[in-house]
Wavefront OBJ file of the C-alpha trace (Angstrom):
o trace
v -29.350 2.821 -2.985
v -28.077 2.723 0.696
v -25.343 5.038 1.238
v -23.375 2.530 3.361
v -23.428 -0.168 0.530
v -22.152 2.555 -2.083
v -19.586 3.424 0.482
v -18.473 -0.075 0.936
v -18.286 -0.721 -2.708
v -16.299 2.357 -3.043
v -13.839 1.347 -0.550
v -13.662 -2.146 -2.023
v -12.709 -0.462 -5.326
v -10.039 1.606 -3.550
v -8.401 -1.290 -1.766
v -8.369 -3.195 -5.201
v -6.967 -0.635 -7.237
v -4.310 0.052 -4.360
v -3.167 -3.597 -3.935
v -2.902 -3.646 -7.768
v -0.845 -0.392 -7.971
v 1.326 -1.584 -5.169
v 2.118 -4.782 -6.854
v 2.764 -3.026 -9.976
v 4.952 -0.610 -8.072
v 7.101 -3.431 -6.466
v 7.321 -5.270 -10.139
v 8.611 -1.849 -11.542
v 11.134 -1.566 -8.936
v 12.200 -5.039 -9.353
v 12.608 -4.476 -13.103
v 14.616 -1.647 -12.646
v 17.095 -3.352 -9.835
v 17.514 -5.933 -12.641
v 18.089 -3.269 -15.225
v 20.856 -1.733 -13.290
v 22.512 -5.076 -12.272
v 22.557 -6.081 -15.575
v 23.539 -2.860 -17.330
v 20.253 -2.528 -19.310
v 19.231 0.825 -20.504
v 16.043 2.091 -18.870
v 13.967 4.809 -21.219
v 14.355 8.099 -19.817
v 10.620 8.965 -20.140
v 9.658 6.731 -17.541
v 12.026 7.714 -15.153
v 9.470 9.944 -13.206
v 7.092 7.161 -12.729
v 10.081 5.380 -10.705
v 10.065 8.397 -8.399
v 6.356 8.311 -7.964
v 6.185 4.767 -7.214
v 9.096 5.124 -4.661
v 7.154 7.781 -2.777
v 3.935 5.600 -2.857
v 6.055 2.563 -1.702
v 7.670 4.753 1.435
v 4.290 6.398 2.341
v 2.745 2.615 2.340
v 5.643 1.539 4.552
v 5.163 4.197 7.110
v 1.412 3.567 7.248
v 2.409 -0.230 7.496
v 4.708 0.554 10.606
v 2.312 2.468 12.163
v -0.171 -0.217 11.731
v 2.173 -2.833 13.029
v 2.407 -0.792 16.324
v -1.239 -0.153 16.830
v -2.281 -3.507 16.274
v 0.335 -4.991 18.637
v -0.846 -2.567 21.460
v -4.276 -3.893 20.922
v -3.164 -7.423 21.117
v -3.828 -7.998 17.439
v -1.800 -9.899 15.058
v 0.736 -7.079 14.235
v 2.184 -8.557 10.805
v -1.155 -9.367 9.524
v -2.521 -5.585 9.928
v 0.845 -4.343 8.725
v 0.768 -6.270 5.377
v -2.805 -5.265 4.611
v -2.169 -1.729 5.462
v 0.914 -1.656 3.189
v -0.972 -3.023 0.500
v -4.425 -0.857 1.044
v -2.950 2.147 2.586
v -4.536 4.885 4.541
v -7.787 2.773 4.508
v -6.141 0.107 6.559
v -4.951 2.486 9.060
v -8.739 3.912 9.029
v -10.143 0.441 9.777
v -7.809 0.023 12.452
v -8.305 2.990 14.430
v -12.105 2.482 14.161
v -11.856 -1.086 15.290
v -10.189 0.325 18.416
v -12.985 2.621 19.044
v -15.540 -0.241 19.090
l 1 2 3 4 5 6 7 8 9 10 11 12 13 14 15 16 17 18 19 20 21 22 23 24 25 26 27 28 29 30 31 32 33 34 35 36 37 38 39 40 41 42 43 44 45 46 47 48 49 50 51 52 53 54 55 56 57 58 59 60 61 62 63 64 65 66 67 68 69 70 71 72 73 74 75 76 77 78 79 80 81 82 83 84 85 86 87 88 89 90 91 92 93 94 95 96 97 98 99 100 101 102
């Protein structure tokens, strides 16, 4: 099997998994906000998961901001690159930097 094809399949799987996990993290945070506003008790055993998802969302947000600045400096549509990078993470930044080299 061609290694480029294998690499592309692995990257596609990582992109899909990252997008699903980011959507789940946003949903989890919305659930937390709802629970706080309505005085609903949250099980204490899942509180560490909230901190993990907050760190992940913050890291992806920083990557999205970097992508927005880099994309706009190369006359690309900055908001498309930033949203894409927010959901796929570091892979989006790598693709943007490699595109700039071409």
